[in-house]
C-alpha positions in Angstrom: 11.7 -26.4 0.5 9.8 -24.5 3.2 6.2 -25.5 3.7 3.5 -23.3 5.1 0.1 -23.9 6.6 -2.6 -21.3 7.2 -3.0 -20.6 10.9 -6.7 -20.0 10.9 -6.6 -16.3 11.3 -9.1 -14.4 9.1 -8.1 -11.2 7.2 -10.2 -8.1 7.2 -9.6 -5.7 4.3 -10.9 -2.2 4.0 -10.8 -1.2 0.4 -12.3 1.3 -2.0 -9.4 3.7 -1.8 -9.3 3.3 -4.8 -11.2 0.3 -6.1 -8.5 -0.8 -8.6 -5.9 -0.8 -5.8 -8.0 -3.0 -3.5 -8.7 -5.4 -6.4 -5.0 -5.6 -7.2 -4.2 -6.3 -3.5 -6.7 -9.2 -3.5 -5.4 -10.5 -6.8 -1.8 -10.6 -5.5 -2.9 -12.1 -2.2 -4.6 -15.0 -4.1 -1.6 -15.4 -6.5 1.1 -15.4 -3.8 -0.5 -17.3 -0.9 1.1 -20.8 -0.4 -2.1 -22.6 -1.3 -2.9 -25.5 -3.6 -6.7 -25.5 -3.1 -9.5 -23.1 -2.2 -9.5 -24.4 1.4 -5.8 -23.5 1.8 -6.4 -19.8 1.1 -7.3 -17.5 4.0 -10.8 -16.4 4.8 -11.1 -12.7 3.8 -13.8 -10.3 4.9 -13.8 -7.0 2.9 -15.6 -3.7 3.0 -15.2 -1.7 -0.2 -16.3 1.9 0.6 -15.6 4.0 -2.5 -17.6 6.9 -0.9 -15.0 7.5 1.9 -14.0 11.2 1.8 -10.8 11.9 -0.1 -7.8 11.4 2.2 -5.4 13.9 0.6 -8.0 16.6 0.6 -8.7 16.1 4.2 -5.0 16.2 5.2 -4.8 19.6 3.6 -7.9 20.7 5.5 -10.0 21.2 2.4 -12.6 18.4 3.0 -14.3 16.1 5.4 -12.1 13.8 7.5 -12.5 10.1 6.8 -11.2 9.1 10.3 -14.5 8.2 11.9 -15.7 6.1 9.0 -12.3 4.3 8.7 -12.4 3.4 12.4 -16.0 2.2 12.2 -15.3 0.1 9.1 -12.3 -1.5 10.8 -14.3 -2.3 13.9 -17.0 -3.8 11.8 -14.5 -6.1 10.1 -13.4 -7.3 13.6 -17.1 -7.9 14.5 -17.4 -10.0 11.4 -14.5 -12.2 12.6 -11.3 -10.6 11.3 -8.2 -11.4 13.3 -5.8 -9.3 11.1 -6.6 -6.0 9.4 -5.2 -4.5 6.2 -6.0 -1.2 4.4 -4.5 -1.0 0.9 -4.3 2.8 0.9 -1.2 4.6 2.1 -2.7 8.0 2.7 -5.5 6.5 4.9 -2.8 5.6 7.5 -2.4 9.3 8.4 -5.8 8.9 10.1 -5.5 5.3 11.1 -2.4 6.0 13.2 -4.5 8.2 15.5 -6.7 5.3 16.5 -4.6 2.2 15.6 -4.1 1.3 19.3 -7.8 1.3 19.9 -8.5 -1.4 17.3 -9.6 -4.8 18.7 -7.2 -6.6 16.3 -3.7 -5.9 14.9 -3.3 -3.9 11.7 -0.6 -4.8 9.2 0.8 -1.3 8.5 1.4 -0.7 4.8 3.8 2.1 5.3 6.0 0.4 7.8 6.1 -2.8 5.7 7.0 -0.8 2.5 9.8 0.9 4.2 11.1 -2.4 5.5 10.8 -4.0 2.1 12.8 -1.1 0.5 15.5 -1.4 3.2 15.9 -5.1 2.4 16.1 -4.4 -1.4 18.5 -1.5 -1.1 19.9 -0.4 2.3 21.2 2.8 0.7 17.8 4.3 0.1 14.9 4.6 -2.4 12.8 7.2 -4.2 9.3 7.7 -2.8 6.4 8.3 -5.1 3.1 9.0 -3.5 0.0 11.2 -3.3 0.5 14.8 -2.3 -1.3 14.0 1.0 1.1 11.2 1.9 4.1 13.3 1.0 2.9 16.2 3.1 1.9 14.1 6.1 5.5 12.9 6.7 4.2 9.3 7.3 6.9 7.7 5.2 9.6 10.0 6.7 8.4 9.0 10.2 8.8 5.3 9.6 12.0 5.7 7.6 13.5 7.5 10.5 12.3 4.7 12.9 14.4 2.2 10.9 17.3 4.6 10.0 16.4 4.4 6.3 17.0 7.2 3.7 14.1 8.4 1.5 14.7 10.5 -1.6 11.8 12.8 -2.5 11.1 14.0 -6.0 10.8 17.7 -6.8 7.4 19.4 -6.6 7.1 19.1 -10.4 7.9 15.4 -10.3 5.5 14.9 -7.4 2.8 16.4 -9.6 3.5 13.8 -12.3 3.1 11.1 -9.7 -0.2 12.5 -8.6 -1.4 12.7 -12.2 -0.4 9.0 -12.8 -2.5 8.1 -9.7 -5.5 10.0 -11.2 -5.1 8.2 -14.5 -5.3 4.8 -12.6 -8.3 5.9 -10.7 -10.0 6.8 -14.0 -9.1 3.5 -15.6 -6.6 4.9 -18.0 -3.7 2.6 -17.4 -1.9 3.4 -20.7 -1.5 7.0 -19.8 -0.6 6.1 -16.2 2.1 3.7 -17.5 3.5 6.3 -20.0 3.7 9.0 -17.4 5.2 6.7 -14.7 7.9 5.7 -17.1 8.7 9.3 -18.0 8.9 10.2 -14.3 10.9 7.2 -13.1 13.5 7.5 -15.9 13.9 11.1 -15.0 14.5 10.2 -11.4 17.0 7.5 -12.3 19.0 10.0 -14.3 19.4 11.8 -11.0 20.0 8.8 -8.7 19.8 5.1 -9.9 18.1 3.5 -6.9 14.8 1.6 -6.4 11.5 3.4 -6.6 8.9 3.0 -3.8 5.4 3.1 -5.3 4.0 4.5 -2.1 0.4 4.9 -3.2 -1.6 1.8 -4.0 -2.5 3.1 -7.5 1.1 3.6 -8.5 2.0 -0.2 -8.7 -0.6 -0.4 -11.4 1.0 2.5 -13.2 4.4 1.0 -12.8 3.2 -2.4 -14.1 1.9 -0.7 -17.2 5.1 1.3 -17.7 7.4 -1.6 -18.9 10.0 -0.6 -16.3 11.9 -3.4 -14.5 9.9 -4.8 -11.6 13.1 -5.7 -9.8 13.7 -2.0 -9.2 10.2 -1.3 -7.7 9.2 -1.6 -4.1 5.4 -1.9 -4.4 3.4 -0.8 -1.4 0.7 -3.4 -2.5 3.3 -6.1 -2.7 4.8 -5.3 0.7 1.3 -5.4 2.3 0.5 -8.7 0.6 3.8 -10.3 1.8 3.2 -9.1 5.4 -0.4 -10.3 5.4 0.7 -13.8 4.2 3.3 -13.9 7.0 0.6 -13.1 9.5 -1.8 -15.7 8.1 0.5 -18.7 7.5 3.0 -20.5 9.8 6.0 -22.4 8.6 5.7 -26.2 9.0 8.8 -28.0 10.0 
């Protein structure tokens, strides 16, 4: 059995996009870390800014850009002592990619990690469910191309259902989110029976409430958690 020991690196998390997604990220991090006591868990610094301008709206040019605040918050986390950064919001990475190289500490990139997780699960491709902003930005397509991976995009009507499921999660209506996610995913599987990437951090919550098989989901939250754990723990031989 492989043993792990935390390497002393501290994690900085920028949350609030949305609040439930950041809370689920922290819940999964605590549940999946190879820790048997409080002290074996990593130190986590978090900024939860729910007042950040809407990411999708900004991508479409209809609202204020969150870029300056995103960069300021990530720099603040580094000042607090973070050695590794994570942002449990896919759409925010459209803006983060513009200044990622300026950050004082490395960022675990949720989109890159989700694409890699999907490729490990099913090399033949996966459906991508996301916000309208993430879909329009081409972020997932960019990283899929980088690794030679095939993404399958839902129709505009199906993408609207994904967006509505996201809004249900943001409003706390998980029952409606689960029902709509199930309807959408079963429709997609009738077209092509491949895994589904929940490429918005609200969608794993909708998927979890849907009753659909977890083995056929590639959760962007789960992919980010796994990559953060890899950055925060070393194998002990």
